[in-house]
Rosetta silent file (secondary structure, phi, psi, omega in degrees, C-alpha in Angstrom):
SEQUENCE: MTTLMKIYIKVFVFSATLCFVGCSKKKKSKSDSPATIENSDGEAEATEGSSSNTPDGQTNTPNPSSSPNSNTNPNEDDLIIGKNLSWKRAAALTVDLSSALMLSPATLCNELGLYSCTQQVHITELGSYDPLQSGTFEPIQEPNKTTPISLERVILTACTNSVYHSQIIAKKLYSDIDLSKNTGSISASAFKSHFTKLYQKILLREPADDELTDLKELLKDQAGNPINNNDFAILSCFIVASHIEGLFY
SCORE:     score description
SCORE:     0.000 S_00000001
   1 L     0.000  119.706  179.099   -3.586   20.353    9.884 S_00000001
   2 L   -63.420  154.324  178.870   -0.488   21.404    7.980 S_00000001
   3 H   -60.975  -41.935 -177.568    0.643   19.648    4.760 S_00000001
   4 H   -55.734  -48.019  177.485    3.897   18.598    6.464 S_00000001
   5 H   -69.085  -32.494  175.219    2.004   16.883    9.313 S_00000001
   6 H   -61.260  -40.146  176.387   -0.377   15.154    6.910 S_00000001
   7 H   -65.615  -48.722  175.212    2.736   13.695    5.193 S_00000001
   8 H   -51.629  -50.266  176.698    4.230   12.612    8.508 S_00000001
   9 H   -59.294  -33.066  175.784    0.943   10.888    9.467 S_00000001
  10 H   -64.269  -42.682 -177.780    0.878    9.157    6.031 S_00000001
  11 H   -67.949  -35.334  177.564    4.371    7.895    6.521 S_00000001
  12 H   -62.820  -50.886  176.795    3.439    6.627    9.992 S_00000001
  13 H   -64.007  -39.328 -175.825    0.367    4.805    8.870 S_00000001
  14 H   -67.707  -40.467  176.375    2.158    3.349    5.956 S_00000001
  15 H   -70.807  -33.052  177.005    5.068    2.053    8.016 S_00000001
  16 H   -65.039  -34.046  173.870    2.741    0.721   10.706 S_00000001
  17 H   -61.515  -41.150  179.395    0.931   -1.216    7.929 S_00000001
  18 H   -68.666  -37.913  174.063    3.929   -2.734    6.505 S_00000001
  19 H   -67.458  -41.476  179.606    4.975   -3.810   10.001 S_00000001
  20 H   -59.929  -39.423 -176.408    1.528   -5.323   10.668 S_00000001
  21 H   -71.478  -42.495  177.014    1.507   -7.288    7.470 S_00000001
  22 H   -69.426  -26.135  177.777    5.008   -8.695    8.342 S_00000001
  23 H   -85.408  -17.461 -179.784    4.134   -9.610   11.893 S_00000001
  24 H   -72.724  -34.298 -178.842    0.853  -11.167   10.849 S_00000001
  25 L   -67.008  -15.426 -175.408    2.746  -13.590    8.610 S_00000001
  26 L   -88.072   -8.893 -178.185    4.565  -14.985   11.640 S_00000001
  27 L   -75.908  139.624  179.521    1.416  -16.156   13.410 S_00000001
  28 L   -74.881  142.203  178.148    0.994  -19.898   13.424 S_00000001
  29 L   -79.742  142.282 -176.174   -2.145  -21.301   11.716 S_00000001
  30 L   -88.094  143.910 -178.495   -4.689  -22.756   13.888 S_00000001
  31 L   -72.971  137.245 -177.626   -5.722  -26.370   13.459 S_00000001
  32 L   -87.212   -9.617 -176.303   -9.148  -27.066   11.979 S_00000001
  33 L   -84.362  145.263 -172.914   -9.559  -30.504   13.515 S_00000001
  34 L   -71.611  148.236  177.950  -11.644  -30.701   16.778 S_00000001
  35 L   -82.231  143.146  178.044   -9.678  -31.276   19.991 S_00000001
  36 E  -122.736  157.647  171.522  -10.218  -34.498   21.970 S_00000001
  37 E  -131.277  167.793 -177.118   -9.405  -35.573   25.453 S_00000001
  38 E  -107.609  139.561  177.478   -9.251  -38.962   26.972 S_00000001
  39 L   -86.806 -173.687 -173.966  -11.615  -39.968   29.882 S_00000001
  40 L   -68.822  -18.592  177.004  -10.676  -42.128   32.692 S_00000001
  41 L   -86.176   -3.837  179.042  -11.219  -45.300   30.629 S_00000001
  42 L    90.945    7.393  178.269   -8.808  -44.178   28.025 S_00000001
  43 L   -98.454  153.757  179.877  -11.499  -43.404   25.288 S_00000001
  44 E   -80.295  129.871  169.026  -11.422  -40.313   23.375 S_00000001
  45 E  -123.969  150.012 -173.109  -14.140  -37.624   23.906 S_00000001
  46 E   -84.356  149.210 -175.178  -14.733  -34.743   21.821 S_00000001
  47 L   -84.970  174.003  172.691  -14.424  -31.232   23.398 S_00000001
  48 L   -52.997  134.819  177.386  -17.064  -28.509   23.082 S_00000001
  49 L   100.960   -7.559  176.818  -17.998  -27.584   19.580 S_00000001
  50 L   -94.271  162.186  170.521  -17.532  -31.139   18.208 S_00000001
  51 L   -77.551  151.365  179.196  -20.215  -33.609   17.258 S_00000001
  52 E  -133.251  162.932  178.293  -21.329  -36.384   19.640 S_00000001
  53 E   -98.237  140.356  176.992  -23.493  -39.534   19.323 S_00000001
  54 L   -97.724  167.184 -172.766  -26.705  -39.745   21.371 S_00000001
  55 L   -58.178  -30.087  177.952  -27.866  -43.081   22.983 S_00000001
  56 L   -80.176    3.929  179.178  -30.240  -43.729   19.974 S_00000001
  57 L    92.468   -6.393 -178.088  -27.289  -43.571   17.516 S_00000001
  58 L   -79.656  150.749 -179.095  -28.133  -40.175   16.144 S_00000001
  59 E   -94.032  137.722  175.904  -25.417  -37.534   15.717 S_00000001
  60 E  -110.545  112.574 -174.398  -25.731  -34.376   17.631 S_00000001
  61 L  -108.218  120.839  175.095  -23.980  -31.447   15.904 S_00000001
  62 L   -59.083  143.420  172.387  -24.029  -28.118   17.919 S_00000001
  63 L   -76.091  120.855  175.543  -25.494  -25.068   16.333 S_00000001
  64 H   -47.691  -43.458 -174.281  -22.762  -22.518   15.445 S_00000001
  65 H   -64.406  -24.780 -175.387  -25.104  -19.723   16.195 S_00000001
  66 H   -87.240  -15.442 -175.676  -25.781  -20.934   19.663 S_00000001
  67 L   -73.168  136.784 -178.049  -22.128  -21.302   20.702 S_00000001
  68 L   -65.272  -28.458  179.118  -20.983  -18.279   22.743 S_00000001
  69 L   -86.930   -1.453 -170.867  -17.605  -18.375   20.934 S_00000001
  70 L   -66.346  145.516  172.161  -19.127  -18.716   17.377 S_00000001
  71 L  -144.439  108.640 -176.568  -18.028  -16.131   14.790 S_00000001
  72 L   -83.974   -8.143  174.901  -19.607  -16.193   11.412 S_00000001
  73 L   -78.736  161.784 -173.792  -17.534  -13.397   10.074 S_00000001
  74 L   -76.573  151.767  173.318  -14.165  -14.261    8.195 S_00000001
  75 L   -52.258  132.808  179.800  -10.935  -14.249   10.135 S_00000001
  76 L   -71.486  -23.654  178.089   -9.466  -10.722   10.027 S_00000001
  77 H   -71.224  -25.859 -179.957   -5.991  -12.220    9.506 S_00000001
  78 H   -68.072  -23.275  176.762   -7.117  -13.845    6.348 S_00000001
  79 H   -78.647   -8.777 -178.387   -7.725  -10.381    4.872 S_00000001
  80 L  -117.297  -39.844 -176.005   -4.117   -9.436    5.486 S_00000001
  81 L   -74.523  158.181 -171.138   -1.828  -12.440    5.173 S_00000001
  82 L   -24.897  -23.560  179.590   -0.749  -13.530    1.648 S_00000001
  83 L   -56.587  -37.743 -169.584   -4.178  -14.880    0.648 S_00000001
  84 L  -119.941  -23.035 -173.517   -5.669  -11.540    0.001 S_00000001
  85 L  -148.469  128.120  177.712   -2.946   -8.974    0.081 S_00000001
  86 L  -133.653  144.975  179.536    0.667   -8.634   -1.127 S_00000001
  87 E   -90.343  141.263 -177.557    3.046   -5.719   -1.362 S_00000001
  88 L   -64.955  126.724  177.786    4.430   -4.593   -4.627 S_00000001
  89 L   -93.157 -173.922 -171.961    8.055   -5.600   -5.073 S_00000001
  90 H   -55.929  -46.281 -177.079   10.619   -3.918   -7.230 S_00000001
  91 H   -67.627  -44.085 -175.335    9.593   -5.233  -10.705 S_00000001
  92 H   -68.830  -33.786  170.879    5.822   -4.618  -10.129 S_00000001
  93 H   -64.761  -43.935  176.118    6.447   -1.120   -8.720 S_00000001
  94 H   -55.048  -51.291 -177.042    8.738   -0.204  -11.595 S_00000001
  95 H   -61.883  -42.955 -175.568    6.120   -1.274  -14.121 S_00000001
  96 H   -68.219  -45.949 -178.070    3.044    0.340  -12.372 S_00000001
  97 H   -61.753  -52.613  179.681    4.881    3.612  -11.714 S_00000001
  98 H   -59.273  -41.116 -175.989    6.354    3.972  -15.157 S_00000001
  99 H   -63.618  -51.211 -178.670    2.936    3.233  -16.726 S_00000001
 100 H   -61.750  -43.055 -167.280    1.043    5.715  -14.509 S_00000001
 101 L  -103.020   11.257  178.488    3.471    8.474  -14.692 S_00000001
 102 L    55.870   35.274  176.924    4.235    8.027  -18.469 S_00000001
 103 L  -112.885  152.375  174.542    8.059    7.449  -17.776 S_00000001
 104 L   -81.960  160.183 -178.444   10.317    4.701  -19.069 S_00000001
 105 H   -61.891  -34.780 -171.637   11.800    2.382  -16.400 S_00000001
 106 H   -75.696  -17.571 -179.677   15.173    3.934  -17.198 S_00000001
 107 H  -111.915    6.650 -178.247   14.095    7.517  -16.337 S_00000001
 108 H   -61.847  -52.876  178.378   11.844    6.567  -13.306 S_00000001
 109 L  -162.535  124.885 -177.210   14.445    6.934  -10.613 S_00000001
 110 E  -135.574  130.280  168.932   18.255    6.905  -10.793 S_00000001
 111 E   -75.701  120.926 -176.996   20.769    7.417   -8.101 S_00000001
 112 L    54.571   24.704  173.321   23.349   10.170   -9.169 S_00000001
 113 L    78.869   -0.205  178.700   21.682    9.727  -12.719 S_00000001
 114 L  -118.003  -25.105 -171.308   23.439    6.328  -13.139 S_00000001
 115 E  -113.209  125.597 -179.415   22.083    3.577  -10.929 S_00000001
 116 E   -58.705  118.714 -175.214   18.476    2.381  -11.067 S_00000001
 117 H   -68.156  -25.426 -175.168   16.758    2.907   -7.703 S_00000001
 118 H   -98.848  -27.456 -179.083   14.453   -0.100   -8.091 S_00000001
 119 H  -107.721    0.133  174.415   16.805   -2.502   -9.812 S_00000001
 120 H  -134.566  -61.057 -173.247   20.087   -1.661   -8.096 S_00000001
 121 H   -66.511  -52.760  176.549   20.217    0.756   -5.231 S_00000001
 122 L  -104.186   27.328 -170.856   17.060   -0.343   -3.363 S_00000001
 123 L   -66.058  -34.465  179.434   16.537   -3.701   -4.827 S_00000001
 124 L   -74.291  -41.362 -172.111   16.807   -5.635   -1.566 S_00000001
 125 L   -73.621  -30.429 -178.841   14.486   -3.346    0.493 S_00000001
 126 L   -84.377   13.528  172.236   11.850   -3.478   -2.379 S_00000001
 127 L    81.920   19.786  171.061   11.768   -7.297   -2.125 S_00000001
 128 L  -111.589 -167.982  174.709   13.964   -8.432   -4.976 S_00000001
 129 L  -155.027  163.626 -174.671   17.446   -9.637   -5.134 S_00000001
 130 L  -149.059  100.137 -176.567   20.709   -9.416   -7.108 S_00000001
 131 L   -65.709  -34.362 -174.241   23.529  -11.967   -6.532 S_00000001
 132 L   -87.241  -42.536  177.148   26.022  -10.205   -8.519 S_00000001
 133 L   -79.259  -49.972 -173.869   25.575   -6.532   -7.474 S_00000001
 134 L  -102.424   -8.781  179.215   24.210   -6.803   -3.963 S_00000001
 135 L    70.892   19.087  174.734   25.327  -10.317   -2.964 S_00000001
 136 L  -102.494  135.782 -166.032   21.857  -11.319   -2.301 S_00000001
 137 L  -113.753   -0.909  176.718   20.507  -14.820   -3.438 S_00000001
 138 L  -161.070  149.395 -177.047   16.810  -14.617   -2.406 S_00000001
 139 L   -84.068  158.495  178.501   14.416  -11.849   -1.651 S_00000001
 140 L   -64.109  139.498 -179.428   13.270  -10.918    1.731 S_00000001
 141 L   -70.418  -26.703 -178.408   10.036  -12.511    2.790 S_00000001
 142 L  -147.444  158.627  175.718    8.493   -9.471    4.213 S_00000001
 143 L   -52.140  137.087 -175.313    9.016   -5.767    4.366 S_00000001
 144 L   -99.528 -173.410 -176.019   12.052   -4.548    6.573 S_00000001
 145 L   -62.892  -36.563 -176.167   12.488   -1.392    8.454 S_00000001
 146 L   -90.210    2.844  178.393   13.946    0.459    5.450 S_00000001
 147 H   -68.671  -48.194  176.787   11.308   -0.537    2.850 S_00000001
 148 H   -50.007  -40.566  179.724    9.084    2.455    3.597 S_00000001
 149 H   -63.651  -41.179  178.648   11.873    4.806    3.285 S_00000001
 150 H   -70.766  -38.685  179.329   12.907    3.341   -0.015 S_00000001
 151 H   -63.986  -52.036  176.603    9.513    3.122   -1.382 S_00000001
 152 H   -55.639  -40.966 -176.364    8.969    6.981   -0.616 S_00000001
 153 H   -67.153  -38.875  178.413   12.278    7.934   -2.104 S_00000001
 154 H   -69.568  -39.374  176.341   11.498    6.142   -5.259 S_00000001
 155 H   -62.834  -46.375 -174.147    7.988    7.635   -5.571 S_00000001
 156 H   -69.820  -36.890  177.098    9.053   11.194   -4.727 S_00000001
 157 H   -67.299  -38.008 -175.156   11.901   11.020   -7.398 S_00000001
 158 H   -69.805  -41.397 -177.233    9.598    9.474   -9.974 S_00000001
 159 H   -68.303  -37.418  179.882    6.886   12.232   -9.375 S_00000001
 160 H   -60.539  -46.949 -177.794    9.655   14.885   -9.561 S_00000001
 161 H   -65.457  -30.781 -177.296   10.884   13.474  -12.919 S_00000001
 162 H   -67.361  -21.996 -178.607    7.313   13.331  -14.172 S_00000001
 163 H   -96.754  -33.260 -177.181    7.232   17.156  -13.849 S_00000001
 164 H  -106.633  -16.964 -170.429   10.769   18.122  -15.010 S_00000001
 165 L   -72.834  -37.902 -177.543   11.962   15.290  -17.111 S_00000001
 166 L  -146.024  117.987  171.764    9.734   16.144  -20.174 S_00000001
 167 H   -54.963  -35.874  176.276    7.451   19.065  -20.886 S_00000001
 168 H   -59.599  -55.272  176.136    5.483   16.923  -23.126 S_00000001
 169 H   -56.501  -44.346 -174.608    4.761   14.323  -20.309 S_00000001
 170 H   -63.138  -44.292  175.834    4.160   17.068  -17.834 S_00000001
 171 H   -58.204  -38.164 -178.890    1.568   18.855  -20.061 S_00000001
 172 H   -71.722  -52.553 -174.062   -0.227   15.559  -20.520 S_00000001
 173 H   -68.826  -37.602 -175.181   -0.161   14.353  -16.981 S_00000001
 174 L  -118.679   46.080  179.870   -0.817   17.691  -15.344 S_00000001
 175 L   -65.466  -12.825 -174.039   -3.025   19.325  -18.026 S_00000001
 176 L   -93.536   -7.402  176.498   -5.388   20.834  -15.659 S_00000001
 177 L  -119.498  152.521  175.434   -2.811   23.095  -14.005 S_00000001
 178 L   -97.013  115.842 -174.504   -0.453   25.805  -15.378 S_00000001
 179 L   -76.545    5.219  176.068    2.998   24.726  -14.062 S_00000001
 180 L   -94.432   -5.360 -174.155    4.286   28.358  -14.485 S_00000001
 181 L  -126.616  175.344  179.542    2.024   29.867  -11.923 S_00000001
 182 E   -80.506  157.655 -178.155    1.016   29.653   -8.196 S_00000001
 183 H   -57.761  -22.288 -175.939   -1.680   27.409   -6.956 S_00000001
 184 H   -55.777  -26.314 -169.839   -3.863   30.470   -6.321 S_00000001
 185 H   -96.914   11.801 -179.004   -4.884   30.346  -10.075 S_00000001
 186 L   -90.258  121.654 -179.513   -6.322   26.723   -9.872 S_00000001
 187 L   -79.486  167.723  178.615  -10.139   26.671  -10.028 S_00000001
 188 H   -57.567  -48.332  175.436  -12.308   24.189   -8.169 S_00000001
 189 H   -63.702  -35.213  174.846  -13.068   22.304  -11.232 S_00000001
 190 H   -70.040  -35.388 -177.969   -9.462   22.101  -12.465 S_00000001
 191 H   -68.235  -37.839  169.992   -8.427   20.932   -8.949 S_00000001
 192 H   -60.830  -53.117  177.391  -11.039   18.139   -9.125 S_00000001
 193 H   -56.071  -35.755  179.166  -10.112   17.178  -12.472 S_00000001
 194 H   -66.833  -42.965 -179.081   -6.427   16.986  -11.726 S_00000001
 195 H   -78.395  -28.164  177.893   -6.775   14.541   -8.850 S_00000001
 196 H   -60.669  -43.859  179.138   -9.401   12.523  -10.613 S_00000001
 197 H   -58.200  -39.839  176.694   -6.869   12.014  -13.410 S_00000001
 198 H   -67.519  -45.233 -178.127   -4.125   11.087  -10.951 S_00000001
 199 H   -68.080  -35.591 -176.900   -6.391    8.604   -8.982 S_00000001
 200 H   -70.922  -31.085 -178.416   -7.649    7.011  -12.226 S_00000001
 201 H   -74.657  -43.746 -170.952   -4.008    6.628  -13.610 S_00000001
 202 H   -94.861  -50.581 -174.036   -2.424    5.447  -10.358 S_00000001
 203 L  -103.339    2.012  175.359   -5.194    3.854   -8.182 S_00000001
 204 L    54.171   46.825 -178.837   -7.588    3.039  -10.988 S_00000001
 205 L  -164.200  166.363  172.675  -10.645    4.643   -9.176 S_00000001
 206 L   -77.777  133.363 -178.433  -12.247    7.904   -8.500 S_00000001
 207 L   -74.465  141.939 -179.882  -11.228   10.034   -5.476 S_00000001
 208 L   -74.276  156.649 -175.167  -13.746   10.387   -2.579 S_00000001
 209 H   -62.020  -34.168  178.037  -15.134   13.764   -1.622 S_00000001
 210 H   -69.854  -28.691  173.030  -13.438   13.541    1.759 S_00000001
 211 H   -68.641  -39.207 -174.492  -10.075   12.878    0.029 S_00000001
 212 H   -78.539  -21.143  175.319  -10.419   15.868   -2.167 S_00000001
 213 H   -74.649  -44.093  178.384  -11.233   17.997    0.805 S_00000001
 214 H   -72.389  -25.572 -178.635   -8.111   16.951    2.693 S_00000001
 215 H   -78.686   -3.624  177.310   -5.962   17.392   -0.542 S_00000001
 216 H   -72.934  -22.270  177.154   -6.812   21.047   -0.511 S_00000001
 217 H   -57.298  -23.335 -178.262   -4.158   21.391    2.236 S_00000001
 218 H   -73.895  -12.033 -178.666   -1.617   21.047   -0.589 S_00000001
 219 H   -72.316  -26.456 -172.440   -2.580   24.417   -2.149 S_00000001
 220 E  -129.950  154.846  176.989   -0.795   26.424    0.506 S_00000001
 221 L   -88.218  179.798 -177.325    2.532   26.149    2.559 S_00000001
 222 L   -50.330  -36.977 -174.603    2.779   26.390    6.239 S_00000001
 223 L   -79.356   -1.659 -174.183    2.578   30.017    6.243 S_00000001
 224 L    81.114    9.353  172.566   -0.614   29.962    4.235 S_00000001
 225 L   -83.136  137.846  179.156    0.948   31.234    1.038 S_00000001
 226 E   -59.145  141.513  179.431    0.241   29.528   -2.362 S_00000001
 227 L   -92.713  162.217  171.627    3.073   27.189   -3.419 S_00000001
 228 E   -57.595  140.900 -178.618    4.435   26.955   -6.912 S_00000001
 229 H   -62.814  -20.043 -179.924    2.462   24.783   -9.243 S_00000001
 230 H   -73.031  -46.764 -178.580    5.537   22.596   -9.945 S_00000001
 231 H   -65.227  -41.362  176.990    5.724   21.814   -6.277 S_00000001
 232 H   -61.838  -33.912  172.741    2.053   21.297   -5.977 S_00000001
 233 H   -66.795  -41.527 -178.925    2.153   18.759   -8.894 S_00000001
 234 H   -63.693  -52.182  178.407    5.011   16.826   -7.315 S_00000001
 235 H   -55.263  -48.075 -178.542    3.150   16.696   -3.935 S_00000001
 236 H   -65.856  -32.043  179.845   -0.094   15.723   -5.355 S_00000001
 237 H   -72.686  -44.140 -178.017    1.586   12.925   -7.409 S_00000001
 238 H   -66.719  -40.607  178.641    3.407   11.741   -4.308 S_00000001
 239 H   -58.927  -46.446 -173.003    0.420   11.662   -2.080 S_00000001
 240 H   -75.819  -33.952  178.005   -1.592    9.635   -4.497 S_00000001
 241 H   -72.107  -27.661  179.745    1.235    7.253   -5.692 S_00000001
 242 L   -90.608    1.676 -179.995    2.251    6.527   -2.085 S_00000001
 243 L   -63.604  150.898 -177.000   -1.234    5.595   -1.034 S_00000001
 244 H   -59.087  -37.767 -178.237   -1.618    2.111    0.478 S_00000001
 245 H   -61.275  -27.850 -170.943   -3.937    1.041   -2.255 S_00000001
 246 H   -88.346  -13.946 -174.733   -1.216    1.743   -4.828 S_00000001
 247 H  -110.816   -1.196  177.524    1.544   -0.300   -2.866 S_00000001
 248 E  -131.563  158.998  177.851   -0.507   -3.509   -2.149 S_00000001
 249 L  -153.160    0.000    0.000   -2.566   -5.739   -4.384 S_00000001
């Protein structure tokens, strides 16, 4: 699979995840109280799954494990909706990217070199608001259709700046590769060390073996030729920084 196809797949999965999170929030919560029905005498009767009284006055509580509809596993929606997972909005994204890529917020991403991508240009799509500049008085409640595009544009620009903005920063962040040569000169140990450092700084964890195997596709272009190390550094930064783990918390 080519590098371009992998990036397209990554964009599709990320967009679908944002849409799923937004759609899940619209579901109505289910009531925890047991349903009751009235019998012919007008008395309330508990439906299946609720406790009932026996003739001797003892309470009969059904065993959850014996019910055909019982489910001891947590609700899958609870793992997605706001209780456990939130998407990084403009301020959090700016702080985390700036810290991980060793850039100041002012040099992270700027449109035409003048307007901040996260605080002005894409502020609405990234979940913040600005009543003076954009005329928005409250943030959007969930990611919209242009949020994935805005996120990827910010991340790609930030990764590009991390390579070209300062040689001192580039040498520290990408110390395992020589930015003046093609990727054919990267050894296996340097490749692993390079991505381990990126994963630790951006995702705060070690890369898995299968992830390192897939990332080897970045070493060559579609024709199978080694790409410039600058492009490799930018792409590797983009792939890791746009990981779902880095955009939700």
